[in-house]
All heavy atoms as an XYZ file, in Angstrom:
901
protein
N      44.133    -30.231     60.540
C      44.184    -28.836     59.949
C      44.009    -28.902     58.448
O      43.276    -28.068     57.849
C      45.567    -28.205     60.336
C      45.668    -26.859     59.862
S      47.145    -26.256     60.726
C      47.101    -24.654     60.467
N      44.662    -29.838     57.830
C      44.451    -29.957     56.393
C      43.155    -30.458     56.012
O      42.574    -30.181     54.969
C      45.531    -30.929     55.782
C      46.917    -30.457     55.814
C      47.932    -30.912     56.643
C      47.335    -29.356     54.956
C      49.184    -30.377     56.574
C      48.667    -28.813     55.008
C      49.555    -29.419     55.851
O      50.807    -28.931     55.796
N      42.511    -31.149     56.925
C      41.121    -31.658     56.761
C      40.142    -30.511     56.665
O      39.265    -30.456     55.906
C      40.729    -32.678     57.811
O      41.727    -33.661     57.870
C      39.445    -33.292     57.561
N      40.358    -29.546     57.616
C      39.436    -28.405     57.604
C      39.587    -27.517     56.312
O      38.640    -27.088     55.793
C      39.718    -27.529     58.896
C      39.232    -28.100     60.118
C      39.459    -27.110     61.272
C      39.016    -27.705     62.615
N      39.336    -26.795     63.660
N      40.760    -27.408     55.956
C      41.045    -26.530     54.700
C      40.545    -27.303     53.601
O      39.920    -26.710     52.589
C      42.567    -26.292     54.632
C      43.011    -25.175     55.554
C      44.488    -24.757     55.242
O      44.897    -24.932     53.962
O      45.097    -24.420     56.148
N      40.795    -28.618     53.545
C      40.294    -29.467     52.431
C      38.722    -29.437     52.401
O      38.123    -29.266     51.289
C      40.717    -30.899     52.568
C      40.175    -31.726     51.622
C      40.772    -31.819     50.340
C      39.142    -32.643     51.760
C      40.297    -32.577     49.296
C      38.633    -33.497     50.769
C      39.207    -33.419     49.632
O      38.682    -34.325     48.575
N      38.135    -29.480     53.545
C      36.635    -29.461     53.601
C      36.116    -28.046     53.119
O      35.178    -27.926     52.428
C      36.174    -29.721     54.961
C      36.271    -31.243     55.410
O      36.442    -32.014     54.480
O      36.245    -31.494     56.599
N      36.911    -27.095     53.589
C      36.510    -25.645     53.159
C      36.665    -25.433     51.572
O      35.743    -24.976     50.995
C      37.381    -24.712     53.835
C      37.138    -23.213     53.770
C      37.986    -22.442     54.485
C      37.671    -20.901     54.418
N      38.473    -19.982     55.123
N      37.719    -26.061     50.989
C      37.896    -25.843     49.624
C      36.948    -26.777     48.876
O      36.396    -26.371     47.787
C      39.371    -26.339     49.301
C      39.571    -26.509     47.803
C      40.437    -25.335     49.876
N      36.690    -27.829     49.510
C      35.682    -28.688     48.923
C      34.312    -28.112     48.811
O      33.532    -28.146     47.929
C      35.660    -30.117     49.631
C      34.770    -31.159     49.077
C      35.350    -31.653     47.626
O      36.610    -31.701     47.405
O      34.573    -32.077     46.797
N      33.907    -27.403     49.852
C      32.623    -26.807     50.041
C      32.581    -25.542     49.029
O      31.574    -25.369     48.344
C      32.436    -26.260     51.449
N      33.707    -24.860     48.875
C      33.750    -23.784     47.855
C      33.656    -24.422     46.402
O      32.983    -23.840     45.601
C      35.123    -22.996     48.024
C      35.188    -22.087     49.240
C      36.508    -21.395     49.367
O      37.540    -21.984     48.755
N      36.609    -20.381     50.156
N      34.336    -25.503     46.174
C      34.168    -26.198     44.893
C      32.753    -26.625     44.595
O      32.248    -26.522     43.478
C      35.135    -27.405     44.748
C      36.573    -26.927     44.620
O      36.915    -25.842     44.155
N      37.517    -27.923     44.856
N      32.066    -27.160     45.559
C      30.692    -27.589     45.532
C      29.922    -26.345     45.254
O      28.948    -26.421     44.303
C      30.385    -28.309     46.720
C      28.878    -28.986     46.713
C      28.783    -29.965     45.553
C      28.522    -29.499     48.044
N      30.056    -25.339     45.927
C      29.239    -24.142     45.684
C      29.526    -23.536     44.338
O      28.522    -23.065     43.628
C      29.627    -23.011     46.799
C      28.793    -21.820     46.606
C      29.147    -20.826     47.767
C      28.275    -19.524     47.619
N      28.718    -18.592     48.672
N      30.811    -23.499     43.872
C      31.079    -23.026     42.527
C      30.423    -24.009     41.474
O      29.972    -23.527     40.454
C      32.583    -22.968     42.293
C      33.294    -21.879     43.061
C      34.788    -22.045     42.837
C      32.835    -20.533     42.591
N      30.445    -25.338     41.736
C      29.844    -26.232     40.737
C      28.302    -26.033     40.732
O      27.856    -26.014     39.489
C      30.241    -27.621     41.212
C      29.477    -28.678     40.422
C      30.047    -29.066     39.072
C      28.350    -29.405     40.813
C      29.403    -30.070     38.351
C      27.715    -30.356     40.057
C      28.240    -30.586     38.775
O      27.672    -31.567     37.995
N      27.689    -25.808     41.838
C      26.307    -25.400     41.777
C      26.002    -24.150     41.056
O      25.023    -24.069     40.305
C      25.743    -25.369     43.274
C      25.586    -26.696     43.873
C      25.323    -26.625     45.436
O      25.197    -25.453     45.913
O      25.249    -27.708     46.021
N      26.847    -23.157     41.276
C      26.637    -21.831     40.582
C      26.844    -22.064     39.054
O      26.058    -21.555     38.172
C      27.667    -20.914     41.035
C      27.290    -20.344     42.455
C      28.248    -19.279     43.015
O      29.254    -18.901     42.250
O      28.217    -18.950     44.247
N      27.777    -22.854     38.733
C      28.058    -23.137     37.252
C      26.937    -23.914     36.667
O      26.451    -23.577     35.588
C      29.441    -23.967     37.048
C      29.566    -24.484     35.630
C      30.652    -23.091     37.373
N      26.314    -24.969     37.474
C      25.224    -25.585     36.911
C      24.027    -24.692     36.729
O      23.233    -24.716     35.700
C      24.883    -26.683     37.896
N      23.752    -23.852     37.732
C      22.696    -22.804     37.572
C      22.923    -21.960     36.375
O      22.020    -21.620     35.626
C      22.544    -22.007     38.871
C      21.941    -22.683     39.996
C      21.870    -21.739     41.345
C      20.425    -22.979     39.697
N      24.193    -21.457     36.231
C      24.530    -20.713     35.122
C      24.281    -21.312     33.674
O      23.741    -20.753     32.851
N      24.641    -22.538     33.722
C      24.492    -23.387     32.457
C      22.850    -23.592     32.112
O      22.520    -23.530     31.020
C      25.103    -24.642     32.546
C      26.648    -24.646     32.462
C      27.220    -26.154     32.677
C      27.144    -24.054     31.193
N      22.173    -23.759     33.301
C      20.732    -23.890     33.074
C      20.139    -22.581     32.531
O      19.225    -22.564     31.596
C      20.012    -24.235     34.480
O      20.534    -25.465     34.951
C      18.557    -24.372     34.297
N      20.575    -21.471     33.069
C      20.158    -20.119     32.692
C      20.483    -19.888     31.189
O      19.782    -19.414     30.433
C      20.680    -19.073     33.521
C      19.999    -18.935     34.857
C      18.468    -18.557     34.722
O      18.228    -17.627     33.944
O      17.652    -19.180     35.401
N      21.848    -20.271     30.875
C      22.214    -20.207     29.507
C      21.332    -21.037     28.523
O      20.977    -20.566     27.370
C      23.767    -20.621     29.362
C      24.520    -19.472     30.019
C      24.029    -20.772     27.831
C      26.023    -19.893     30.121
N      20.985    -22.219     28.961
C      20.072    -23.080     28.180
C      18.786    -22.438     27.930
O      18.148    -22.403     26.813
C      19.986    -24.427     28.727
N      18.198    -21.841     29.056
C      16.930    -21.185     28.886
C      17.078    -20.047     28.002
O      16.140    -19.799     27.113
C      16.439    -20.728     30.275
C      15.945    -21.803     31.263
C      15.465    -21.054     32.533
C      15.186    -22.050     33.592
N      14.812    -21.478     34.890
N      18.057    -19.249     28.078
C      18.228    -18.082     27.153
C      18.368    -18.554     25.736
O      17.847    -17.903     24.820
C      19.435    -17.240     27.579
C      19.340    -16.663     29.051
C      18.212    -15.602     29.132
N      18.185    -15.069     30.435
C      17.206    -15.347     31.333
N      16.223    -16.075     31.030
N      17.213    -14.724     32.482
N      19.135    -19.715     25.543
C      19.251    -20.211     24.157
C      17.921    -20.628     23.633
O      17.594    -20.333     22.422
C      20.209    -21.321     24.177
C      21.712    -20.973     24.225
O      21.977    -19.851     24.044
O      22.499    -21.912     24.589
N      17.036    -21.241     24.367
C      15.707    -21.608     23.986
C      14.902    -20.283     23.670
O      14.160    -20.259     22.571
C      14.953    -22.459     25.051
C      15.539    -23.842     25.146
C      14.791    -24.568     26.381
O      13.812    -24.115     26.821
O      15.398    -25.520     26.802
N      15.143    -19.286     24.477
C      14.297    -18.058     24.209
C      14.808    -17.476     22.930
O      13.987    -16.889     22.210
C      14.442    -17.112     25.322
C      13.691    -17.482     26.678
C      14.000    -16.644     27.831
O      15.007    -15.871     27.880
N      13.097    -16.552     28.743
N      16.136    -17.480     22.646
C      16.624    -16.848     21.540
C      16.090    -17.641     20.279
O      15.755    -16.950     19.259
C      18.204    -16.861     21.591
C      18.678    -15.892     22.629
C      18.807    -16.675     20.121
C      20.251    -16.072     22.798
N      16.082    -18.911     20.287
C      15.560    -19.751     19.241
C      14.026    -19.446     19.004
O      13.609    -19.195     17.839
C      15.766    -21.266     19.512
C      17.288    -21.635     19.462
C      14.967    -22.154     18.487
C      17.647    -22.954     19.926
N      13.348    -19.338     20.112
C      11.834    -19.022     19.950
C      11.642    -17.681     19.377
O      10.878    -17.425     18.489
C      11.172    -19.145     21.380
C       9.680    -18.873     21.265
C       9.045    -18.945     22.671
O       9.621    -19.716     23.569
O       8.050    -18.285     22.888
N      12.386    -16.687     19.827
C      12.263    -15.392     19.309
C      12.734    -15.200     17.855
O      12.161    -14.551     17.062
C      12.953    -14.347     20.194
C      12.581    -14.143     21.538
C      13.392    -13.233     22.428
C      11.138    -13.436     21.573
N      13.845    -15.973     17.470
C      14.310    -16.040     16.214
C      13.228    -16.655     15.157
O      13.015    -16.053     14.101
C      15.544    -16.792     15.968
O      16.592    -16.077     16.667
N      12.551    -17.620     15.667
C      11.416    -18.228     14.934
C      10.326    -17.262     14.731
O       9.848    -17.012     13.615
C      10.899    -19.554     15.622
O      12.059    -20.381     15.779
C       9.860    -20.197     14.838
N       9.986    -16.550     15.817
C       8.924    -15.619     15.749
C       9.272    -14.411     14.799
O       8.501    -13.964     13.953
C       8.596    -15.007     17.100
C       7.897    -15.939     18.040
C       7.635    -15.392     19.481
O       7.983    -14.206     19.685
N       6.991    -16.192     20.254
N      10.527    -14.015     14.827
C      10.973    -12.980     13.868
C      10.914    -13.408     12.509
O      10.449    -12.689     11.564
C      12.488    -12.442     14.396
C      12.514    -11.784     15.595
C      13.077    -11.765     13.163
C      13.868    -11.472     16.108
N      11.292    -14.547     12.196
C      11.299    -15.201     10.835
C       9.831    -15.240     10.378
O       9.570    -14.852      9.217
C      11.894    -16.503     10.764
C      13.439    -16.538     11.011
O      14.051    -15.409     10.774
O      14.080    -17.599     11.218
N       8.866    -15.667     11.206
C       7.469    -15.747     10.868
C       6.921    -14.376     10.561
O       6.197    -14.275      9.563
C       6.682    -16.472     11.910
C       6.841    -17.928     12.172
C       6.123    -18.375     13.456
C       6.393    -18.739     11.021
N       7.323    -13.371     11.327
C       6.885    -12.021     11.172
C       7.452    -11.453      9.812
O       6.829    -10.740      9.026
C       7.257    -11.199     12.337
C       6.431    -11.384     13.592
C       7.113    -10.485     14.818
C       5.010    -10.950     13.359
N       8.717    -11.803      9.569
C       9.313    -11.365      8.334
C       8.553    -11.903      7.057
O       8.340    -11.192      6.163
C      10.830    -11.704      8.280
C      11.718    -10.858      9.160
C      13.160    -11.329      8.948
C      14.124    -10.443      9.850
N      15.474    -10.771      9.733
N       8.308    -13.233      7.236
C       7.563    -13.874      6.076
C       6.182    -13.365      5.939
O       5.706    -13.007      4.788
C       7.534    -15.455      6.303
C       8.924    -16.140      6.186
O       9.744    -15.513      5.480
N       8.954    -17.263      6.767
N       5.504    -13.056      7.040
C       4.205    -12.539      6.996
C       4.289    -11.074      6.390
O       3.352    -10.775      5.678
C       3.551    -12.435      8.513
O       2.423    -11.835      8.471
N       5.172    -10.376      6.854
C       5.411     -8.980      6.330
C       5.717     -9.012      4.814
O       5.087     -8.253      4.060
C       6.528     -8.258      7.037
C       6.840     -6.870      6.568
N       6.026     -5.851      6.795
C       7.888     -6.497      5.770
C       6.543     -4.663      6.154
N       7.654     -5.116      5.583
N       6.529     -9.881      4.419
C       6.887    -10.008      3.026
C       5.587    -10.390      2.126
O       5.379     -9.760      1.112
C       8.008    -11.028      2.722
N       4.799    -11.308      2.655
C       3.644    -11.743      1.939
C       2.620    -10.518      1.909
O       2.024    -10.315      0.911
C       3.004    -12.889      2.724
O       3.827    -13.990      2.821
C       1.698    -13.278      2.039
N       2.514     -9.832      3.049
C       1.568     -8.691      3.077
C       2.049     -7.655      2.059
O       1.342     -6.933      1.474
C       1.455     -8.156      4.505
C       0.496     -6.946      4.655
C      -0.877     -7.421      4.486
O      -1.272     -8.722      4.512
O      -1.759     -6.532      4.344
N       3.363     -7.347      2.074
C       3.998     -6.384      1.166
C       3.713     -6.783     -0.281
O       3.370     -5.849     -1.042
C       5.449     -6.206      1.445
C       6.119     -5.151      0.726
C       7.629     -4.955      1.054
O       8.154     -5.760      1.850
O       8.160     -4.081      0.403
N       3.956     -8.029     -0.626
C       3.661     -8.424     -1.941
C       2.237     -8.281     -2.344
O       1.900     -7.833     -3.355
C       4.046    -10.005     -2.151
C       5.532    -10.236     -2.088
O       6.272     -9.272     -2.282
O       5.930    -11.327     -1.940
N       1.316     -8.643     -1.479
C      -0.110     -8.381     -1.709
C      -0.461     -6.957     -1.947
O      -1.115     -6.481     -2.866
C      -0.933     -8.951     -0.527
C      -2.553     -8.885     -0.808
C      -3.338     -9.190      0.366
N      -3.120     -8.279      1.440
C      -3.675     -7.054      1.453
N      -4.351     -6.572      0.476
N      -3.451     -6.235      2.515
N       0.075     -6.158     -1.063
C      -0.088     -4.642     -1.206
C       0.486     -4.081     -2.439
O      -0.018     -3.312     -3.275
C       0.474     -3.915     -0.021
C      -0.332     -4.081      1.221
S       0.418     -3.185      2.550
C      -0.849     -3.386      3.806
N       1.697     -4.553     -2.897
C       2.337     -4.167     -4.106
C       1.468     -4.612     -5.333
O       1.235     -3.814     -6.329
C       3.734     -4.708     -4.307
C       4.662     -3.992     -3.407
O       4.506     -2.684     -3.107
N       5.707     -4.626     -3.089
N       0.819     -5.738     -5.287
C      -0.076     -6.346     -6.399
C      -1.252     -5.305     -6.410
O      -1.674     -5.008     -7.526
C      -0.532     -7.694     -6.139
C       0.686     -8.681     -6.428
O       1.679     -8.324     -7.081
N       0.660     -9.841     -5.789
N      -1.888     -5.041     -5.227
C      -2.996     -4.153     -5.189
C      -2.615     -2.703     -5.803
O      -3.468     -2.188     -6.475
C      -3.454     -3.928     -3.816
C      -4.224     -5.211     -3.216
O      -4.593     -6.089     -3.984
O      -4.488     -5.249     -1.975
N      -1.460     -2.281     -5.395
C      -1.010     -0.893     -5.915
C      -0.935     -1.111     -7.503
O      -1.423     -0.143     -8.199
C       0.226     -0.398     -5.315
C       0.031     -0.115     -3.838
C       0.926      0.636     -6.050
C       1.363      0.152     -3.143
N      -0.306     -2.081     -8.042
C      -0.262     -2.236     -9.416
C      -1.629     -2.238    -10.117
O      -1.864     -1.631    -11.098
C       0.574     -3.478     -9.798
C       2.083     -3.343     -9.540
C       2.831     -4.634     -9.748
O       2.325     -5.420    -10.561
O       3.939     -4.756     -9.328
N      -2.493     -3.026     -9.379
C      -3.886     -3.236    -10.061
C      -4.618     -1.870    -10.079
O      -5.191     -1.464    -11.020
C      -4.691     -4.244     -9.258
C      -6.124     -4.446     -9.765
C      -6.841     -5.390     -8.814
N      -6.762     -5.155     -7.467
C      -7.528     -4.178     -6.805
N      -8.423     -3.469     -7.482
N      -7.387     -4.027     -5.448
N      -4.534     -1.196     -8.959
C      -5.035      0.219     -8.843
C      -4.518      1.183     -9.734
O      -5.305      2.087    -10.260
C      -5.012      0.695     -7.336
C      -5.902     -0.185     -6.362
C      -5.522      0.310     -4.905
C      -7.403     -0.031     -6.581
N      -3.293      1.168     -9.937
C      -2.670      2.053    -10.820
C      -3.106      1.795    -12.335
O      -3.348      2.739    -13.079
C      -1.050      1.850    -10.836
C      -0.445      2.499     -9.628
C       1.098      2.218     -9.554
O       1.563      1.376    -10.172
O       1.740      3.057     -8.857
N      -3.317      0.598    -12.701
C      -3.752      0.193    -14.069
C      -5.290      0.557    -14.062
O      -5.641      1.218    -15.159
C      -3.676     -1.329    -14.179
C      -2.253     -1.767    -14.543
S      -2.013     -3.523    -14.901
C      -3.592     -4.345    -15.111
N      -6.050      0.366    -13.081
C      -7.489      0.824    -13.090
C      -7.537      2.373    -13.199
O      -8.371      2.851    -13.975
C      -8.204      0.434    -11.831
C      -8.537     -0.986    -11.779
C      -9.304     -1.414    -10.505
O      -9.705     -0.558     -9.809
O      -9.290     -2.570    -10.180
N      -6.675      3.008    -12.512
C      -6.646      4.614    -12.573
C      -6.264      4.986    -14.040
O      -6.819      5.895    -14.527
C      -5.671      5.121    -11.550
C      -5.452      6.604    -11.487
C      -6.796      7.293    -11.153
C      -4.456      6.944    -10.498
N      -5.251      4.305    -14.604
C      -4.804      4.696    -15.916
C      -5.958      4.490    -16.881
O      -6.317      5.344    -17.710
C      -3.583      3.883    -16.285
C      -3.088      4.305    -17.619
C      -1.855      3.318    -17.934
C      -1.377      3.745    -19.401
N      -0.259      2.861    -19.758
N      -6.699      3.391    -16.715
C      -7.831      3.058    -17.667
C      -8.900      4.089    -17.489
O      -9.526      4.686    -18.491
C      -8.424      1.737    -17.302
C      -7.519      0.517    -17.800
C      -7.995     -0.777    -17.440
O      -9.055     -0.845    -16.676
O      -7.289     -1.703    -17.580
N      -9.138      4.479    -16.264
C     -10.269      5.504    -15.955
C      -9.813      6.792    -16.428
O     -10.730      7.565    -17.072
C     -10.649      5.527    -14.482
C     -11.376      4.222    -14.137
C     -11.805      4.114    -12.631
C     -12.500      2.864    -12.429
N     -12.930      2.773    -11.038
N      -8.607      7.186    -16.358
C      -8.089      8.556    -16.851
C      -8.243      8.416    -18.400
O      -8.636      9.532    -18.955
C      -6.585      8.672    -16.511
S      -6.323      9.183    -14.805
N      -7.920      7.322    -19.055
C      -8.162      7.290    -20.487
C      -9.669      7.431    -20.790
O      -9.953      8.173    -21.855
C      -7.547      5.941    -21.013
C      -6.039      5.847    -21.043
C      -5.478      4.515    -21.393
O      -6.311      3.585    -21.668
O      -4.210      4.368    -21.359
N     -10.496      6.870    -20.081
C     -11.902      6.885    -20.309
C     -12.419      8.406    -20.126
O     -13.151      8.942    -20.900
C     -12.732      6.026    -19.415
C     -12.673      4.438    -19.666
C     -13.298      3.789    -18.581
C     -13.217      4.230    -20.998
N     -11.820      8.994    -19.109
C     -12.223     10.480    -18.863
C     -11.649     11.351    -20.112
O     -12.470     12.129    -20.557
C     -11.679     10.871    -17.555
C     -11.732     12.492    -17.434
C     -12.415     10.289    -16.381
N     -10.497     11.029    -20.497
C      -9.995     11.780    -21.666
C     -10.920     11.658    -22.885
O     -11.168     12.610    -23.575
C      -8.518     11.368    -21.893
C      -7.503     11.904    -20.956
O      -7.905     12.879    -20.218
O      -6.384     11.346    -20.888
N     -11.264     10.327    -23.087
C     -12.185     10.111    -24.206
C     -13.501     10.833    -24.051
O     -14.006     11.450    -25.098
C     -12.368      8.628    -24.466
C     -11.201      7.821    -24.877
O     -10.275      8.412    -25.399
O     -11.192      6.578    -24.780
N     -14.087     10.801    -23.011
C     -15.245     11.546    -22.655
C     -15.166     13.055    -22.828
O     -16.054     13.647    -23.463
C     -15.867     11.157    -21.266
C     -16.412      9.783    -21.024
C     -16.672      9.540    -19.566
C     -17.660      9.545    -21.932
N     -13.981     13.522    -22.439
C     -13.735     14.943    -22.568
C     -13.714     15.287    -23.995
O     -14.175     16.403    -24.478
C     -12.572     15.366    -21.774
C     -12.638     15.456    -20.361
O     -13.857     15.700    -19.900
N     -11.592     15.390    -19.556
N     -12.971     14.454    -24.806
C     -12.908     14.751    -26.278
C     -14.312     14.636    -26.856
O     -14.597     15.480    -27.765
C     -11.948     13.657    -26.981
C     -10.450     13.868    -26.566
C      -9.629     12.836    -27.098
C      -8.248     12.939    -26.742
N      -7.314     11.924    -27.163
N     -15.147     13.629    -26.595
C     -16.385     13.565    -27.001
C     -17.243     14.803    -26.689
O     -18.061     15.350    -27.482
C     -17.139     12.238    -26.697
C     -16.500     11.048    -27.318
C     -17.141      9.748    -26.744
C     -16.443      8.498    -27.430
N     -17.049      7.252    -26.970
N     -17.099     15.172    -25.453
C     -17.775     16.322    -24.961
C     -17.386     17.597    -25.723
O     -18.220     18.411    -26.091
C     -17.533     16.507    -23.369
C     -18.282     17.725    -22.753
N     -17.557     18.942    -22.637
C     -19.437     17.954    -22.480
C     -18.434     19.820    -22.109
N     -19.644     19.283    -22.040
N     -16.166     17.744    -25.927
C     -15.680     18.942    -26.750
C     -16.194     18.980    -28.110
O     -16.681     19.918    -28.677
C     -14.087     18.977    -26.696
C     -13.486     19.333    -25.408
O     -14.244     19.818    -24.445
O     -12.289     19.062    -25.263
N     -16.190     17.718    -28.707
C     -16.779     17.522    -30.097
C     -18.292     17.920    -30.111
O     -18.782     18.621    -31.067
C     -16.574     16.131    -30.575
N     -18.982     17.480    -29.080
C     -20.377     17.757    -28.935
C     -20.687     19.241    -28.829
O     -21.662     19.854    -29.305
C     -21.084     16.939    -27.867
C     -21.315     15.430    -28.225
C     -21.845     14.673    -27.025
C     -22.170     15.248    -29.387
N     -19.783     19.813    -27.939
C     -19.980     21.264    -27.780
C     -19.748     22.062    -29.096
O     -20.523     23.002    -29.384
C     -18.946     21.801    -26.804
C     -19.402     21.784    -25.377
C     -18.275     22.208    -24.414
C     -18.231     23.752    -24.242
N     -17.259     24.151    -23.182
N     -18.723     21.631    -29.811
C     -18.534     22.298    -31.184
C     -19.590     21.983    -32.101
O     -20.151     22.963    -32.722
C     -17.189     21.679    -31.773
C     -15.972     22.182    -31.033
C     -17.138     22.110    -33.240
C     -14.666     21.489    -31.397
N     -20.281     20.850    -32.043
C     -21.368     20.478    -32.823
C     -22.562     21.294    -32.436
O     -23.305     21.851    -33.332
C     -21.683     19.061    -32.753
S     -22.974     18.481    -33.897
N     -22.763     21.415    -31.173
C     -23.868     22.249    -30.652
C     -23.723     23.774    -31.060
O     -24.699     24.384    -31.448
C     -23.928     22.147    -29.048
O     -24.106     20.804    -28.791
C     -25.102     22.925    -28.451
N     -22.461     24.238    -30.953
C     -22.303     25.705    -31.357
C     -22.546     25.801    -32.743
O     -23.012     26.834    -33.181
C     -20.787     26.039    -30.890
C     -20.601     26.172    -29.455
O     -21.519     26.186    -28.660
O     -19.282     26.147    -29.075
N     -22.109     24.841    -33.616
C     -22.251     24.927    -35.062
C     -23.930     24.909    -35.348
O     -24.404     25.692    -36.239
C     -21.697     23.825    -35.776
C     -20.141     23.901    -35.829
C     -19.429     22.654    -36.530
O     -20.274     21.771    -36.744
O     -18.465     22.697    -36.621
N     -24.570     24.149    -34.540
C     -26.065     24.018    -34.752
C     -26.707     25.307    -34.352
O     -27.658     25.912    -34.949
C     -26.663     22.808    -34.041
C     -26.349     21.422    -34.652
C     -26.891     20.307    -33.706
C     -26.914     21.366    -36.049
N     -26.185     25.897    -33.198
C     -26.741     27.219    -32.857
C     -26.583     28.265    -33.803
O     -27.413     29.072    -34.058
C     -26.158     27.614    -31.450
C     -26.690     26.828    -30.299
C     -25.991     27.204    -29.008
C     -26.424     26.420    -27.785
N     -25.844     26.736    -26.554
N     -25.305     28.311    -34.365
C     -25.011     29.262    -35.487
C     -25.924     29.138    -36.702
O     -26.454     30.038    -37.258
C     -23.571     29.141    -35.870
C     -22.543     29.791    -34.936
C     -21.152     29.463    -35.402
C     -22.760     31.276    -34.751
N     -26.167     27.797    -37.032
C     -27.020     27.530    -38.162
C     -28.397     27.998    -37.867
O     -29.153     28.599    -38.639
C     -27.044     26.108    -38.514
C     -25.764     25.692    -39.336
C     -25.851     24.083    -39.615
C     -24.588     23.688    -40.348
N     -24.662     22.257    -40.675
N     -28.855     27.770    -36.666
C     -30.288     28.029    -36.232
C     -30.403     29.623    -36.260
O     -31.365     30.123    -36.809
C     -30.543     27.564    -34.786
C     -31.895     28.051    -34.252
C     -33.054     27.349    -35.123
C     -32.059     27.476    -32.792
N     -29.430     30.392    -35.808
C     -29.378     31.855    -35.785
C     -29.393     32.305    -37.246
O     -30.150     33.255    -37.625
C     -28.099     32.339    -35.118
C     -28.369     32.559    -33.654
C     -27.323     33.515    -33.063
C     -27.632     33.639    -31.532
N     -26.736     34.535    -30.964
N     -28.683     31.623    -38.202
C     -28.720     31.920    -39.557
C     -30.160     31.781    -40.091
O     -30.547     32.593    -40.870
N     -30.712     30.629    -39.798
C     -32.033     30.341    -40.345
C     -33.101     31.455    -39.776
O     -33.989     31.887    -40.420
C     -32.539     28.950    -39.871
C     -34.002     28.679    -40.198
C     -31.667     27.973    -40.827
N     -32.864     31.616    -38.534
C     -33.830     32.705    -37.874
C     -33.625     34.081    -38.544
O     -34.604     34.805    -38.856
C     -33.516     32.786    -36.323
C     -34.086     31.644    -35.603
C     -33.622     31.732    -34.123
O     -32.744     32.581    -33.767
O     -34.206     30.884    -33.286
N     -32.334     34.388    -38.837
C     -32.149     35.741    -39.493
C     -32.652     35.671    -40.899
O     -33.294     36.605    -41.425
C     -30.621     36.052    -39.522
C     -29.991     36.510    -38.245
C     -28.509     36.581    -38.342
C     -30.643     37.712    -37.708
N     -32.469     34.524    -41.609
C     -33.167     34.400    -42.969
C     -34.711     34.640    -42.911
O     -35.224     35.239    -43.745
C     -32.656     33.179    -43.695
C     -31.228     33.107    -44.015
O     -30.584     34.257    -44.155
O     -30.714     32.039    -44.308
N     -35.259     33.911    -41.832
C     -36.712     33.965    -41.736
C     -37.105     35.439    -41.409
O     -38.089     35.944    -42.024
C     -37.214     33.078    -40.585
O     -36.884     31.709    -40.955
N     -36.447     36.077    -40.669
C     -36.787     37.493    -40.322
C     -36.666     38.357    -41.508
O     -37.463     39.271    -41.819
C     -35.905     38.001    -39.131
C     -36.251     37.454    -37.818
C     -35.271     37.963    -36.673
O     -34.579     38.996    -36.959
O     -35.286     37.381    -35.624
N     -35.593     38.188    -42.367
C     -35.454     38.895    -43.648
C     -36.597     38.662    -44.578
O     -37.053     39.648    -45.168
C     -34.175     38.503    -44.113
C     -32.957     39.227    -43.497
C     -31.628     38.973    -44.244
N     -30.597     39.157    -43.339
C     -29.439     38.430    -43.288
N     -29.345     37.359    -44.244
N     -28.481     38.613    -42.450
N     -36.995     37.498    -44.686
C     -38.010     37.096    -45.554
C     -39.336     37.732    -45.089
O     -40.119     38.266    -45.944
C     -38.165     35.514    -45.646
C     -37.140     34.900    -46.428
C     -37.348     33.314    -46.486
O     -38.414     32.829    -46.261
O     -36.389     32.726    -46.880
N     -39.604     37.660    -43.887
C     -40.901     38.229    -43.212
C     -40.799     39.765    -43.540
O     -41.827     40.357    -43.935
C     -40.982     37.842    -41.754
C     -42.081     38.656    -41.154
C     -41.238     36.361    -41.643
N     -39.624     40.386    -43.205
C     -39.506     41.852    -43.401
C     -39.598     42.131    -44.675
O     -40.291     43.192    -45.085
C     -38.191     42.208    -42.834
O     -37.932     41.730    -41.487
C     -37.953     43.760    -42.755
N     -39.067     41.411    -45.717
C     -39.142     41.772    -47.149
C     -40.574     41.543    -47.714
O     -41.038     42.230    -48.596
C     -38.177     40.971    -47.994
O     -38.364     39.695    -47.874
N     -41.290     40.538    -47.086
C     -42.585     40.247    -47.585
C     -43.598     41.398    -46.998
O     -44.396     41.877    -47.718
C     -43.173     38.991    -47.035
C     -42.535     37.750    -47.733
C     -43.093     36.485    -47.126
O     -43.973     36.433    -46.253
O     -42.633     35.435    -47.569
N     -43.226     41.925    -45.818
C     -44.022     43.084    -45.304
C     -43.751     44.342    -45.960
O     -44.631     45.150    -46.160
C     -43.568     43.213    -43.757
C     -44.219     42.123    -42.870
O     -45.104     41.431    -43.325
O     -43.701     42.010    -41.670
N     -42.564     44.422    -46.545
C     -42.190     45.661    -47.275
C     -42.940     45.633    -48.623
O     -43.141     46.734    -49.166
C     -40.602     45.681    -47.553
N     -43.206     44.517    -49.140
C     -43.952     44.633    -50.499
C     -45.315     44.720    -50.427
O     -46.192     45.142    -49.973
C     -43.488     43.131    -51.134
C     -44.370     43.057    -52.486
C     -42.137     42.908    -51.268
């Protein structure tokens, strides 16, 4: 009678041992997966950081280029305004010369 119970308990112990062994195997597999995924995460973080640094450098470069181009546009606008003023002055002088010429022609015709 004790032998049957002992065998029964022994069978249960063996079954539990096998379940524990399977559980430990599964835990080991999960640990390997965790390590692999952690490594992939670290690689992605590094890659992301490198890409972010590159993009930040590009942004800084583009901001400097934009600033330089804005300064060039401002200079061109100032030169354009100066040329417009010069053109307007020349047009006024031309009108003055034309008026003087008309007066001279009119006064010569009057004489």
